[in-house]
C-alpha positions, 0 to 999 in steps of 0.5 A: 128067969130070962124072958122070951124077948131077952132071948130074941134080941140077944140072939138076933145079932148072931142070927143075922150074922149067919144070914150074912154067911158068918159061921157062928155056932148058935142055936135057934130059940128053944120053945122049952125056954119060953115055957120055963120063962113064963109068968110076969117076966113075959111082959118085962121091958127090954133093958135100954142097954140091950135095946141100944146094942140091938139097934146099933148092930142093926144099923151097922150090918143092915147096909151089907145085908140089904143094899140093892136087894130090892133095887127098882122094886116098889113097895106099899106099906099096909098098917094095922091100927096097933102098928107102932110108928117107930117100927114103921119108920125103921122098916121104911128106912130099911126098904130105902137101904134095900133100894126099894121105892116106898109108894105110900103108907095106908092104914087098914082101919078098925072098921075094915078089920072088924068082922062085924063090918064084913058085909059092908066091906064086901059091898064097897069092894064089889061096887068099886071093882066089878071083877072082885065079885068073882072071888070065892069069899067075902074077904077074898073080894075085899082083898081082890079090890084092894090089890086092884087099887093099890098093887100090880104085877106090872108097871104100876100105872094107875087107871080109872078103876084103881082110882075108883077103888081107892076113893070108895075104900077111903070114903067108906072109912075102910082105908086111911092113907097116911101117904096116898100112893101115886102109883101101884106097888109091886110088893106089899109089906103088912105091918101089925102091932102087938097082940091085943092092940087092935080090934078083936078078930083082925087077925082072921080078917087080915089072913083072909085078905092077904092071899088075894093081895098076893095074887094081885102083886109080886109078893106080900109079907106080914110082919109084927112084934114077938107077941104078934107071932104068939097070938096076934096077926102074924100067928093068924096068917101062919095058921091060915091057908095064906101061909102057903103064899104069904111070908111072915116075920115075928120080930119087928120089935127088934132092930135086927128083926126089922132087917129080917123083915125086909129080907123076908120081902126080898124072898117074896120078890123072888117067889119064895114064901116062908116064916121067919123069926122066933122058934114059932117060925117054921123056916128058921130065924132069918131068910138066907 
């Protein structure tokens, strides 16, 4: 039987062609196919030939789909411990193609994403950012503080409060900057790994944080591979209240899916949230 990942990649080229306005008669991945494909095949690796085709197609089509779509926008990458470096690098390349300035890359550590550290994270947030104390829940306070430290709805200039928040979260082991941003970003791209790659409960924590990140910025998208949309971080966000304001894409383990992820952030920048990717995505395969 053909497995889910095979379907996703083989259809990805057609779906992105549709986003570009080419009229091709192709349907969305059907959930019944997934059910039939169950068993050991679900974890099968994508063939190198198919992966090469997908990557080549994405390289050829991404400039036309992305060029200048995020021109003069600033973007912060927030990653989970399980996020794959190859996917992160590809997403950064696509953001650059879209004209965005990537301000930095910051990992949300396992310490932050473990529910057992909730009170500690809340304490760091409220001590570093007094305004966070007015938020309605513990993780809303954490998200409010992170947004104040790293994101903006304005010009991105830093002040003492933002610098204090960054220092507190870093010294507390809650955030680990891979590339410390010199300015605050207008948009945030949260990159997750496959399901089961991180600490238990990280999906619940992230879904509780990202709505506050969205409120303190011009938009947030949470993206990850197919399994993340099945029972990982992307699925958790889609099942939470954050789904009303935060966009999701669940196909970053394909080159064409990583193009779709940036198109999702483009929609966020325009004030339109949605869920795209496999048939589990409520708004179709690709933002258009």
